[in-house]
LUMMIPA-669941 format. One record per residue: residue number from 1; residue in three letters; y, z, x of N, C-alpha, C in turn. Coordinates in nm, 2 decimals. Layout:
! residues N
{NUM 'ALA' {Y Z X} {Y Z X} {Y Z X}}
...
END
This chain:
! residues 234
{1 'MET' {1.39 0.96 1.22} {1.33 0.92 1.10} {1.20 0.83 1.14}}
{2 'LEU' {1.22 0.74 1.24} {1.11 0.66 1.27} {0.99 0.73 1.34}}
{3 'ASN' {1.02 0.85 1.40} {0.92 0.92 1.47} {0.86 1.03 1.38}}
{4 'TYR' {0.91 1.04 1.26} {0.86 1.14 1.16} {0.71 1.12 1.14}}
{5 'ILE' {0.63 1.22 1.15} {0.49 1.20 1.13} {0.42 1.29 1.03}}
{6 'PHE' {0.46 1.42 1.02} {0.39 1.51 0.94} {0.48 1.63 0.90}}
{7 'GLU' {0.45 1.68 0.78} {0.52 1.80 0.73} {0.42 1.88 0.65}}
{8 'THR' {0.43 2.01 0.67} {0.34 2.10 0.59} {0.40 2.24 0.58}}
{9 'THR' {0.34 2.33 0.51} {0.39 2.47 0.49} {0.28 2.57 0.54}}
{10 'GLY' {0.32 2.68 0.57} {0.23 2.79 0.61} {0.29 2.92 0.59}}
{11 'LYS' {0.22 3.03 0.61} {0.27 3.16 0.60} {0.37 3.19 0.71}}
{12 'SER' {0.35 3.12 0.82} {0.44 3.14 0.94} {0.46 3.00 1.01}}
{13 'LYS' {0.55 3.00 1.10} {0.58 2.87 1.17} {0.45 2.84 1.25}}
{14 'SER' {0.40 2.94 1.32} {0.28 2.91 1.41} {0.16 2.86 1.33}}
{15 'GLU' {0.14 2.92 1.21} {0.03 2.87 1.12} {0.05 2.73 1.08}}
{16 'ALA' {0.17 2.69 1.04} {0.20 2.55 1.00} {0.18 2.46 1.12}}
{17 'GLU' {0.22 2.50 1.24} {0.21 2.41 1.35} {0.06 2.39 1.39}}
{18 'GLU' {-0.02 2.50 1.38} {-0.16 2.49 1.41} {-0.23 2.40 1.31}}
{19 'PHE' {-0.19 2.41 1.18} {-0.25 2.32 1.08} {-0.23 2.17 1.11}}
{20 'ILE' {-0.10 2.14 1.15} {-0.07 2.00 1.18} {-0.15 1.95 1.30}}
{21 'ILE' {-0.16 2.03 1.40} {-0.24 1.99 1.52} {-0.39 1.97 1.49}}
{22 'ASP' {-0.44 2.07 1.41} {-0.58 2.06 1.37} {-0.61 1.93 1.28}}
{23 'THR' {-0.52 1.91 1.19} {-0.54 1.80 1.09} {-0.53 1.67 1.16}}
{24 'LEU' {-0.44 1.65 1.25} {-0.42 1.52 1.32} {-0.50 1.51 1.45}}
{25 'ARG' {-0.57 1.63 1.49} {-0.65 1.63 1.61} {-0.57 1.59 1.73}}
{26 'LEU' {-0.45 1.65 1.75} {-0.37 1.62 1.86} {-0.35 1.74 1.95}}
{27 'ASN' {-0.28 1.73 2.06} {-0.25 1.84 2.15} {-0.11 1.89 2.12}}
{28 'PRO' {-0.08 2.01 2.14} {0.05 2.07 2.11} {0.16 1.99 2.18}}
{29 'GLY' {0.14 1.94 2.30} {0.24 1.87 2.38} {0.27 1.73 2.32}}
{30 'ASP' {0.19 1.68 2.23} {0.21 1.55 2.17} {0.32 1.55 2.07}}
{31 'LEU' {0.36 1.67 2.02} {0.45 1.68 1.91} {0.57 1.77 1.94}}
{32 'LYS' {0.68 1.74 1.87} {0.79 1.84 1.86} {0.80 1.89 1.72}}
{33 'PHE' {0.82 2.02 1.71} {0.82 2.08 1.57} {0.96 2.12 1.53}}
{34 'GLU' {0.99 2.10 1.41} {1.12 2.15 1.35} {1.09 2.23 1.23}}
{35 'THR' {1.15 2.35 1.22} {1.14 2.44 1.11} {1.24 2.39 1.00}}
{36 'VAL' {1.19 2.34 0.89} {1.28 2.29 0.79} {1.32 2.40 0.70}}
{37 'ASP' {1.23 2.50 0.67} {1.27 2.61 0.59} {1.19 2.73 0.64}}
{38 'ASN' {1.26 2.84 0.67} {1.20 2.96 0.72} {1.13 3.05 0.61}}
{39 'GLY' {1.15 3.01 0.49} {1.10 3.09 0.38} {1.21 3.20 0.34}}
{40 'LYS' {1.18 3.26 0.23} {1.28 3.37 0.19} {1.21 3.50 0.18}}
{41 'SER' {1.28 3.60 0.22} {1.22 3.74 0.22} {1.28 3.82 0.10}}
{42 'GLY' {1.19 3.89 0.03} {1.23 3.97 -0.08} {1.26 4.11 -0.03}}
{43 'PHE' {1.23 4.21 -0.12} {1.25 4.35 -0.09} {1.16 4.39 0.03}}
{44 'PHE' {1.21 4.48 0.11} {1.14 4.53 0.23} {1.09 4.42 0.32}}
{45 'GLY' {1.15 4.31 0.32} {1.12 4.20 0.41} {0.99 4.12 0.38}}
{46 'ILE' {0.94 4.14 0.25} {0.82 4.07 0.21} {0.86 3.93 0.18}}
{47 'LYS' {0.79 3.84 0.25} {0.82 3.69 0.23} {0.77 3.64 0.10}}
{48 'LYS' {0.86 3.57 0.03} {0.83 3.52 -0.10} {0.80 3.37 -0.10}}
{49 'LYS' {0.83 3.30 0.02} {0.82 3.16 0.02} {0.76 3.12 0.16}}
{50 'SER' {0.68 3.01 0.16} {0.61 2.97 0.28} {0.71 2.90 0.37}}
{51 'THR' {0.68 2.89 0.50} {0.76 2.83 0.60} {0.72 2.68 0.61}}
{52 'THR' {0.82 2.59 0.60} {0.80 2.45 0.61} {0.83 2.40 0.75}}
{53 'VAL' {0.74 2.33 0.81} {0.75 2.28 0.94} {0.73 2.12 0.94}}
{54 'ARG' {0.81 2.05 1.02} {0.81 1.91 1.03} {0.77 1.87 1.17}}
{55 'ALA' {0.68 1.78 1.19} {0.64 1.73 1.32} {0.69 1.59 1.36}}
{56 'TYR' {0.73 1.58 1.48} {0.78 1.45 1.53} {0.70 1.41 1.65}}
{57 'ILE' {0.69 1.28 1.68} {0.62 1.23 1.79} {0.69 1.27 1.92}}
{58 'ASP' {0.62 1.32 2.02} {0.68 1.35 2.15} {0.59 1.30 2.26}}
{59 'SER' {0.52 1.19 2.24} {0.43 1.13 2.34} {0.41 0.98 2.30}}
{60 'LYS' {0.42 0.90 2.41} {0.40 0.76 2.39} {0.25 0.72 2.37}}
{61 'ASP' {0.17 0.82 2.40} {0.02 0.80 2.40} {-0.05 0.83 2.27}}
{62 'ILE' {0.03 0.87 2.16} {-0.03 0.90 2.04} {-0.07 0.77 1.97}}
{63 'PRO' {-0.20 0.75 1.93} {-0.25 0.63 1.87} {-0.18 0.61 1.73}}
{64 'ALA' {-0.15 0.48 1.70} {-0.08 0.45 1.57} {-0.16 0.51 1.45}}
{65 'GLU' {-0.29 0.51 1.47} {-0.38 0.56 1.36} {-0.34 0.71 1.32}}
{66 'LYS' {-0.31 0.79 1.42} {-0.28 0.93 1.40} {-0.14 0.94 1.33}}
{67 'ILE' {-0.05 0.86 1.36} {0.08 0.86 1.30} {0.07 0.81 1.15}}
{68 'ILE' {-0.01 0.71 1.13} {-0.03 0.66 0.99} {-0.09 0.76 0.91}}
{69 'HIS' {-0.19 0.83 0.96} {-0.26 0.94 0.89} {-0.17 1.04 0.85}}
{70 'GLY' {-0.08 1.09 0.94} {0.01 1.20 0.91} {0.11 1.16 0.81}}
{71 'VAL' {0.17 1.04 0.82} {0.27 1.00 0.72} {0.21 0.99 0.58}}
{72 'ILE' {0.09 0.93 0.57} {0.03 0.91 0.44} {0.01 1.04 0.37}}
{73 'ILE' {-0.06 1.13 0.44} {-0.09 1.26 0.38} {0.03 1.34 0.35}}
{74 'THR' {0.14 1.33 0.43} {0.26 1.40 0.40} {0.33 1.35 0.27}}
{75 'ILE' {0.33 1.21 0.25} {0.39 1.15 0.13} {0.31 1.20 0.01}}
{76 'LEU' {0.18 1.19 0.02} {0.10 1.23 -0.10} {0.11 1.38 -0.13}}
{77 'SER' {0.12 1.46 -0.03} {0.14 1.60 -0.05} {0.27 1.63 -0.12}}
{78 'LYS' {0.38 1.55 -0.09} {0.51 1.57 -0.15} {0.50 1.52 -0.30}}
{79 'MET' {0.40 1.44 -0.33} {0.38 1.39 -0.47} {0.29 1.49 -0.54}}
{80 'GLY' {0.25 1.59 -0.47} {0.16 1.69 -0.54} {0.02 1.65 -0.55}}
{81 'ILE' {-0.03 1.56 -0.46} {-0.16 1.50 -0.46} {-0.23 1.53 -0.33}}
{82 'GLU' {-0.35 1.59 -0.35} {-0.44 1.62 -0.23} {-0.53 1.49 -0.21}}
{83 'ALA' {-0.53 1.45 -0.08} {-0.61 1.33 -0.05} {-0.65 1.33 0.10}}
{84 'GLU' {-0.75 1.25 0.13} {-0.79 1.24 0.27} {-0.79 1.10 0.31}}
{85 'VAL' {-0.77 1.07 0.44} {-0.79 0.94 0.50} {-0.94 0.94 0.55}}
{86 'VAL' {-1.02 0.86 0.49} {-1.16 0.86 0.52} {-1.20 0.74 0.60}}
{87 'GLY' {-1.11 0.64 0.62} {-1.14 0.53 0.70} {-1.02 0.45 0.74}}
{88 'MET' {-1.02 0.39 0.86} {-0.90 0.31 0.90} {-0.95 0.21 1.01}}
{89 'GLY' {-0.91 0.09 1.00} {-0.95 -0.01 1.09} {-0.86 -0.14 1.08}}
{90 'ASP' {-0.87 -0.22 1.19} {-0.80 -0.35 1.20} {-0.88 -0.46 1.14}}
{91 'VAL' {-0.83 -0.53 1.03} {-0.90 -0.64 0.97} {-0.81 -0.75 0.95}}
{92 'ASP' {-0.84 -0.87 1.02} {-0.75 -0.98 1.01} {-0.60 -0.95 1.04}}
{93 'GLY' {-0.58 -0.87 1.14} {-0.45 -0.85 1.19} {-0.37 -0.75 1.10}}
{94 'LYS' {-0.44 -0.68 1.01} {-0.38 -0.58 0.93} {-0.45 -0.44 0.95}}
{95 'ILE' {-0.38 -0.33 0.92} {-0.44 -0.20 0.94} {-0.48 -0.16 0.80}}
{96 'TYR' {-0.61 -0.15 0.77} {-0.66 -0.11 0.64} {-0.70 0.04 0.64}}
{97 'VAL' {-0.64 0.11 0.54} {-0.66 0.25 0.53} {-0.73 0.28 0.40}}
{98 'GLU' {-0.85 0.35 0.41} {-0.92 0.39 0.29} {-0.89 0.54 0.26}}
{99 'LEU' {-0.85 0.57 0.14} {-0.82 0.70 0.10} {-0.93 0.76 0.00}}
{100 'MET' {-0.93 0.89 -0.01} {-1.02 0.95 -0.10} {-0.95 1.07 -0.17}}
{101 'SER' {-0.96 1.08 -0.30} {-0.89 1.19 -0.37} {-0.95 1.20 -0.51}}
{102 'LYS' {-0.95 1.33 -0.56} {-0.99 1.35 -0.69} {-0.89 1.30 -0.79}}
{103 'GLU' {-0.77 1.27 -0.74} {-0.67 1.22 -0.83} {-0.64 1.07 -0.80}}
{104 'SER' {-0.75 0.99 -0.78} {-0.73 0.85 -0.74} {-0.66 0.77 -0.85}}
{105 'GLY' {-0.67 0.81 -0.97} {-0.60 0.74 -1.08} {-0.45 0.75 -1.06}}
{106 'LEU' {-0.40 0.86 -1.02} {-0.26 0.88 -1.00} {-0.21 0.80 -0.88}}
{107 'ILE' {-0.29 0.79 -0.78} {-0.26 0.72 -0.66} {-0.25 0.57 -0.69}}
{108 'ILE' {-0.35 0.52 -0.77} {-0.35 0.38 -0.80} {-0.24 0.34 -0.90}}
{109 'GLY' {-0.22 0.42 -1.00} {-0.12 0.38 -1.10} {-0.15 0.27 -1.19}}
{110 'LYS' {-0.07 0.23 -1.28} {-0.09 0.12 -1.37} {-0.10 -0.01 -1.29}}
{111 'LYS' {-0.22 -0.07 -1.30} {-0.25 -0.20 -1.23} {-0.21 -0.20 -1.08}}
{112 'GLY' {-0.23 -0.08 -1.02} {-0.20 -0.07 -0.88} {-0.06 -0.05 -0.84}}
{113 'SER' {0.03 -0.03 -0.93} {0.17 -0.02 -0.90} {0.21 0.10 -0.81}}
{114 'THR' {0.15 0.21 -0.83} {0.18 0.33 -0.75} {0.12 0.31 -0.61}}
{115 'LEU' {0.00 0.25 -0.60} {-0.06 0.23 -0.47} {0.02 0.13 -0.39}}
{116 'ASP' {0.08 0.03 -0.46} {0.16 -0.07 -0.39} {0.29 -0.01 -0.34}}
{117 'SER' {0.35 0.08 -0.42} {0.47 0.15 -0.38} {0.45 0.24 -0.27}}
{118 'LEU' {0.34 0.31 -0.27} {0.30 0.40 -0.16} {0.28 0.32 -0.03}}
{119 'GLN' {0.22 0.21 -0.04} {0.19 0.12 0.07} {0.33 0.07 0.13}}
{120 'PHE' {0.42 0.03 0.04} {0.55 -0.02 0.09} {0.62 0.09 0.16}}
{121 'LEU' {0.62 0.21 0.11} {0.69 0.33 0.17} {0.63 0.36 0.31}}
{122 'VAL' {0.50 0.36 0.32} {0.43 0.39 0.45} {0.48 0.28 0.55}}
{123 'ASN' {0.48 0.16 0.52} {0.52 0.05 0.61} {0.67 0.07 0.65}}
{124 'LEU' {0.75 0.12 0.55} {0.89 0.14 0.58} {0.91 0.25 0.68}}
{125 'MET' {0.83 0.36 0.66} {0.85 0.48 0.74} {0.80 0.47 0.88}}
{126 'ILE' {0.70 0.38 0.90} {0.64 0.37 1.03} {0.69 0.25 1.10}}
{127 'ASP' {0.76 0.27 1.22} {0.82 0.16 1.29} {0.72 0.05 1.32}}
{128 'SER' {0.77 -0.07 1.31} {0.69 -0.19 1.33} {0.63 -0.19 1.47}}
{129 'LYS' {0.71 -0.14 1.57} {0.66 -0.13 1.71} {0.54 -0.04 1.72}}
{130 'ILE' {0.54 0.07 1.64} {0.43 0.16 1.65} {0.30 0.10 1.60}}
{131 'ARG' {0.31 0.02 1.49} {0.19 -0.04 1.43} {0.17 -0.18 1.49}}
{132 'HIS' {0.25 -0.22 1.60} {0.24 -0.34 1.67} {0.25 -0.46 1.57}}
{133 'GLY' {0.35 -0.45 1.48} {0.38 -0.56 1.39} {0.27 -0.58 1.28}}
{134 'ARG' {0.17 -0.50 1.28} {0.07 -0.51 1.18} {0.11 -0.45 1.05}}
{135 'LYS' {0.07 -0.51 0.93} {0.10 -0.45 0.80} {-0.01 -0.35 0.77}}
{136 'ILE' {0.03 -0.24 0.71} {-0.06 -0.13 0.67} {-0.10 -0.16 0.52}}
{137 'VAL' {-0.23 -0.17 0.50} {-0.28 -0.19 0.36} {-0.36 -0.07 0.32}}
{138 'LEU' {-0.32 -0.01 0.20} {-0.38 0.11 0.15} {-0.48 0.07 0.04}}
{139 'ASP' {-0.59 0.15 0.04} {-0.69 0.12 -0.07} {-0.76 0.26 -0.10}}
{140 'ILE' {-0.81 0.27 -0.22} {-0.88 0.39 -0.26} {-0.99 0.35 -0.36}}
{141 'GLU' {-1.11 0.40 -0.33} {-1.23 0.37 -0.42} {-1.25 0.22 -0.43}}
{142 'SER' {-1.22 0.15 -0.32} {-1.23 0.00 -0.32} {-1.16 -0.07 -0.43}}
{143 'TYR' {-1.04 -0.01 -0.47} {-0.97 -0.07 -0.58} {-0.93 -0.21 -0.56}}
{144 'ARG' {-0.88 -0.24 -0.44} {-0.83 -0.38 -0.42} {-0.94 -0.48 -0.43}}
{145 'ASP' {-1.06 -0.45 -0.38} {-1.18 -0.54 -0.40} {-1.21 -0.56 -0.55}}
{146 'LYS' {-1.21 -0.45 -0.62} {-1.24 -0.46 -0.76} {-1.13 -0.54 -0.84}}
{147 'ARG' {-1.01 -0.52 -0.80} {-0.90 -0.59 -0.86} {-0.91 -0.74 -0.83}}
{148 'GLU' {-0.94 -0.77 -0.71} {-0.96 -0.91 -0.67} {-1.06 -0.98 -0.75}}
{149 'MET' {-1.18 -0.92 -0.77} {-1.28 -0.97 -0.85} {-1.24 -0.99 -1.00}}
{150 'ALA' {-1.16 -0.89 -1.05} {-1.11 -0.90 -1.19} {-1.02 -1.02 -1.20}}
{151 'LEU' {-0.93 -1.04 -1.10} {-0.83 -1.15 -1.11} {-0.90 -1.29 -1.10}}
{152 'ILE' {-1.01 -1.29 -1.02} {-1.08 -1.42 -1.01} {-1.15 -1.45 -1.14}}
{153 'ARG' {-1.20 -1.35 -1.21} {-1.26 -1.37 -1.34} {-1.15 -1.41 -1.44}}
{154 'LEU' {-1.03 -1.35 -1.43} {-0.92 -1.38 -1.52} {-0.88 -1.53 -1.50}}
{155 'SER' {-0.87 -1.57 -1.37} {-0.82 -1.71 -1.34} {-0.92 -1.81 -1.40}}
{156 'LYS' {-1.05 -1.78 -1.39} {-1.15 -1.88 -1.44} {-1.14 -1.88 -1.60}}
{157 'SER' {-1.13 -1.77 -1.66} {-1.12 -1.76 -1.80} {-0.99 -1.83 -1.85}}
{158 'ALA' {-0.88 -1.81 -1.78} {-0.75 -1.87 -1.82} {-0.76 -2.02 -1.81}}
{159 'ALA' {-0.83 -2.07 -1.70} {-0.84 -2.21 -1.67} {-0.92 -2.28 -1.78}}
{160 'ALA' {-1.03 -2.21 -1.82} {-1.11 -2.26 -1.93} {-1.03 -2.28 -2.06}}
{161 'SER' {-0.95 -2.18 -2.09} {-0.86 -2.18 -2.21} {-0.77 -2.30 -2.20}}
{162 'VAL' {-0.71 -2.32 -2.08} {-0.61 -2.43 -2.06} {-0.68 -2.56 -2.09}}
{163 'ILE' {-0.80 -2.58 -2.03} {-0.87 -2.70 -2.05} {-0.91 -2.73 -2.20}}
{164 'LYS' {-0.95 -2.62 -2.26} {-0.98 -2.63 -2.40} {-0.87 -2.67 -2.49}}
{165 'THR' {-0.75 -2.60 -2.47} {-0.64 -2.62 -2.56} {-0.54 -2.74 -2.51}}
{166 'GLY' {-0.55 -2.77 -2.38} {-0.47 -2.87 -2.32} {-0.32 -2.82 -2.30}}
{167 'LYS' {-0.30 -2.69 -2.32} {-0.17 -2.63 -2.30} {-0.16 -2.53 -2.18}}
{168 'PRO' {-0.05 -2.53 -2.11} {-0.04 -2.44 -2.00} {-0.05 -2.29 -2.05}}
{169 'LYS' {-0.09 -2.21 -1.95} {-0.10 -2.06 -1.99} {-0.03 -1.98 -1.88}}
{170 'LEU' {0.06 -1.89 -1.93} {0.14 -1.81 -1.84} {0.07 -1.67 -1.83}}
{171 'LEU' {0.04 -1.62 -1.71} {-0.03 -1.49 -1.69} {0.08 -1.38 -1.68}}
{172 'GLU' {0.03 -1.26 -1.68} {0.12 -1.14 -1.67} {0.19 -1.14 -1.53}}
{173 'PRO' {0.30 -1.07 -1.52} {0.36 -1.05 -1.39} {0.27 -0.99 -1.28}}
{174 'MET' {0.27 -1.05 -1.16} {0.18 -1.00 -1.06} {0.26 -0.99 -0.93}}
{175 'ASN' {0.21 -0.91 -0.83} {0.28 -0.90 -0.70} {0.22 -1.02 -0.62}}
{176 'PRO' {0.28 -1.05 -0.50} {0.24 -1.16 -0.42} {0.09 -1.17 -0.38}}
{177 'PHE' {0.04 -1.05 -0.35} {-0.11 -1.04 -0.32} {-0.19 -1.09 -0.43}}
{178 'GLU' {-0.16 -1.05 -0.55} {-0.24 -1.08 -0.67} {-0.22 -1.23 -0.71}}
{179 'ARG' {-0.10 -1.28 -0.70} {-0.07 -1.42 -0.73} {-0.15 -1.51 -0.64}}
{180 'ARG' {-0.15 -1.47 -0.51} {-0.22 -1.55 -0.41} {-0.37 -1.56 -0.45}}
{181 'ILE' {-0.43 -1.46 -0.50} {-0.57 -1.46 -0.54} {-0.59 -1.56 -0.65}}
{182 'ILE' {-0.50 -1.57 -0.75} {-0.51 -1.66 -0.86} {-0.50 -1.81 -0.80}}
{183 'HIS' {-0.40 -1.83 -0.72} {-0.38 -1.96 -0.66} {-0.50 -2.01 -0.58}}
{184 'MET' {-0.56 -1.92 -0.50} {-0.67 -1.95 -0.42} {-0.80 -1.98 -0.50}}
{185 'ALA' {-0.81 -1.90 -0.61} {-0.93 -1.92 -0.70} {-0.93 -2.05 -0.76}}
{186 'LEU' {-0.81 -2.11 -0.79} {-0.81 -2.24 -0.86} {-0.76 -2.36 -0.78}}
{187 'GLN' {-0.74 -2.34 -0.65} {-0.68 -2.44 -0.57} {-0.77 -2.57 -0.56}}
{188 'ASP' {-0.90 -2.56 -0.58} {-0.98 -2.68 -0.57} {-1.02 -2.73 -0.71}}
{189 'HIS' {-0.97 -2.67 -0.82} {-1.00 -2.71 -0.95} {-0.95 -2.85 -0.98}}
{190 'ASP' {-1.03 -2.93 -1.04} {-0.99 -3.07 -1.06} {-0.92 -3.10 -1.20}}
{191 'LYS' {-0.91 -2.99 -1.28} {-0.85 -3.01 -1.41} {-0.72 -2.93 -1.44}}
{192 'VAL' {-0.70 -2.83 -1.35} {-0.58 -2.75 -1.36} {-0.52 -2.72 -1.23}}
{193 'PHE' {-0.39 -2.69 -1.23} {-0.32 -2.64 -1.10} {-0.23 -2.52 -1.14}}
{194 'THR' {-0.19 -2.45 -1.04} {-0.11 -2.33 -1.06} {0.03 -2.34 -1.00}}
{195 'LYS' {0.12 -2.26 -1.06} {0.26 -2.26 -1.01} {0.32 -2.12 -1.05}}
{196 'SER' {0.39 -2.06 -0.96} {0.45 -1.93 -0.98} {0.59 -1.95 -1.05}}
{197 'ASP' {0.62 -1.87 -1.15} {0.74 -1.88 -1.22} {0.81 -1.74 -1.22}}
{198 'GLY' {0.95 -1.75 -1.20} {1.02 -1.63 -1.20} {1.09 -1.60 -1.07}}
{199 'ASN' {1.16 -1.48 -1.06} {1.23 -1.44 -0.94} {1.18 -1.30 -0.91}}
{200 'GLY' {1.21 -1.26 -0.79} {1.18 -1.12 -0.75} {1.03 -1.11 -0.70}}
{201 'THR' {0.99 -0.99 -0.68} {0.86 -0.96 -0.63} {0.75 -0.99 -0.73}}
{202 'TYR' {0.77 -0.95 -0.85} {0.67 -0.97 -0.96} {0.71 -1.10 -1.04}}
{203 'LYS' {0.62 -1.20 -1.01} {0.64 -1.33 -1.08} {0.51 -1.35 -1.17}}
{204 'LYS' {0.52 -1.46 -1.25} {0.41 -1.49 -1.33} {0.34 -1.62 -1.28}}
{205 'VAL' {0.21 -1.63 -1.29} {0.15 -1.75 -1.25} {0.12 -1.84 -1.37}}
{206 'ARG' {0.16 -1.96 -1.37} {0.14 -2.05 -1.48} {0.02 -2.15 -1.44}}
{207 'ILE' {-0.08 -2.15 -1.53} {-0.19 -2.24 -1.51} {-0.17 -2.37 -1.60}}
{208 'ILE' {-0.17 -2.48 -1.54} {-0.12 -2.61 -1.60} {-0.23 -2.71 -1.60}}
{209 'PRO' {-0.25 -2.79 -1.70} {-0.34 -2.90 -1.70} {-0.30 -3.01 -1.60}}
{210 'VAL' {-0.39 -3.07 -1.53} {-0.35 -3.17 -1.43} {-0.27 -3.29 -1.50}}
{211 'LYS' {-0.31 -3.31 -1.63} {-0.24 -3.42 -1.70} {-0.09 -3.40 -1.71}}
{212 'ASP' {-0.05 -3.27 -1.70} {0.09 -3.24 -1.72} {0.17 -3.23 -1.59}}
{213 'LYS' {0.10 -3.27 -1.48} {0.16 -3.25 -1.35} {0.30 -3.32 -1.33}}
{214 'GLY' {0.31 -3.43 -1.40} {0.44 -3.51 -1.39} {0.56 -3.44 -1.45}}
{215 'LYS' {0.53 -3.34 -1.54} {0.64 -3.26 -1.61} {0.70 -3.16 -1.52}}
{216 'TYR' {0.64 -3.13 -1.40} {0.69 -3.03 -1.31} {0.74 -3.09 -1.18}}
{217 'LYS' {0.85 -3.04 -1.13} {0.91 -3.10 -1.02} {0.82 -3.09 -0.89}}
{218 'GLU' {0.75 -2.97 -0.88} {0.66 -2.95 -0.77} {0.52 -3.00 -0.80}}
{219 'GLU' {0.46 -3.07 -0.71} {0.32 -3.11 -0.72} {0.23 -2.99 -0.70}}
{220 'ARG' {0.10 -3.02 -0.71} {0.00 -2.91 -0.69} {0.02 -2.86 -0.54}}
{221 'THR' {0.02 -2.73 -0.53} {0.04 -2.67 -0.40} {-0.07 -2.71 -0.30}}
{222 'PRO' {-0.04 -2.76 -0.18} {-0.14 -2.80 -0.08} {-0.24 -2.69 -0.05}}
{223 'LYS' {-0.36 -2.73 -0.03} {-0.47 -2.63 0.00} {-0.43 -2.53 0.10}}
{224 'ASN' {-0.46 -2.41 0.07} {-0.44 -2.29 0.16} {-0.29 -2.27 0.20}}
{225 'GLN' {-0.20 -2.33 0.12} {-0.06 -2.31 0.15} {0.01 -2.25 0.02}}
{226 'PHE' {0.05 -2.13 0.03} {0.12 -2.07 -0.08} {0.23 -1.99 -0.03}}
{227 'PRO' {0.34 -2.05 0.03} {0.45 -1.98 0.10} {0.52 -1.88 0.01}}
{228 'GLU' {0.53 -1.91 -0.12} {0.60 -1.81 -0.20} {0.52 -1.68 -0.23}}
{229 'GLU' {0.39 -1.68 -0.19} {0.30 -1.57 -0.21} {0.28 -1.49 -0.09}}
{230 'VAL' {0.35 -1.52 0.02} {0.34 -1.44 0.14} {0.40 -1.30 0.12}}
{231 'GLU' {0.32 -1.20 0.14} {0.37 -1.06 0.12} {0.48 -1.03 0.22}}
{232 'SER' {0.58 -0.96 0.17} {0.69 -0.93 0.26} {0.65 -0.83 0.36}}
{233 'GLU' {0.69 -0.84 0.49} {0.66 -0.75 0.59} {0.78 -0.66 0.61}}
{234 'VAL' {0.75 -0.53 0.64} {0.86 -0.44 0.66} {0.88 -0.42 0.81}}
END
């Protein structure tokens, strides 16, 4: 399971294997192939169904990027989505992967929920040793940058509302990455502070007037420290 890297179909086993090798730009000796489905033959031996072949790692020298590429494309293919990996690199100790697809909306999902689920699954399928403990972060059409800017605008707008009304404001449920953006955007604000409410992965950020600080057990979170917003590593 941990060495699973790619799966595809072809008119024959050799065609499927050749497609895998060409797509990942690897050598035949780097992989082991397993025929998952030979296809079905109809009258006179005419094949009615394609052959499904699965590839596994058979070399310690395969770069992590090749494995990540194969797993991502395989998952999306099983979802019925055609996509390409157009960029991949190490940024701040994480592996950032940029995707491209005509069906980007399906990959992103509502408020990035599908993209987050896909990212979680990729991290789960690829052994931590293979990615050297680094987390894989998926993006498409710079969605995460756009989402970050939108959340920063939201935090400023909500803070202004709290200052005007003098009442705390509870935002919509967000994942750890998004909550951290809100916290960081308002961490130096002198009139409001933030606090996460709820249990589980998706919590709500509450923006509170500084004058109400005494009503809450926890004081303003120390600068640059948001332990409850650390994304879980797989």
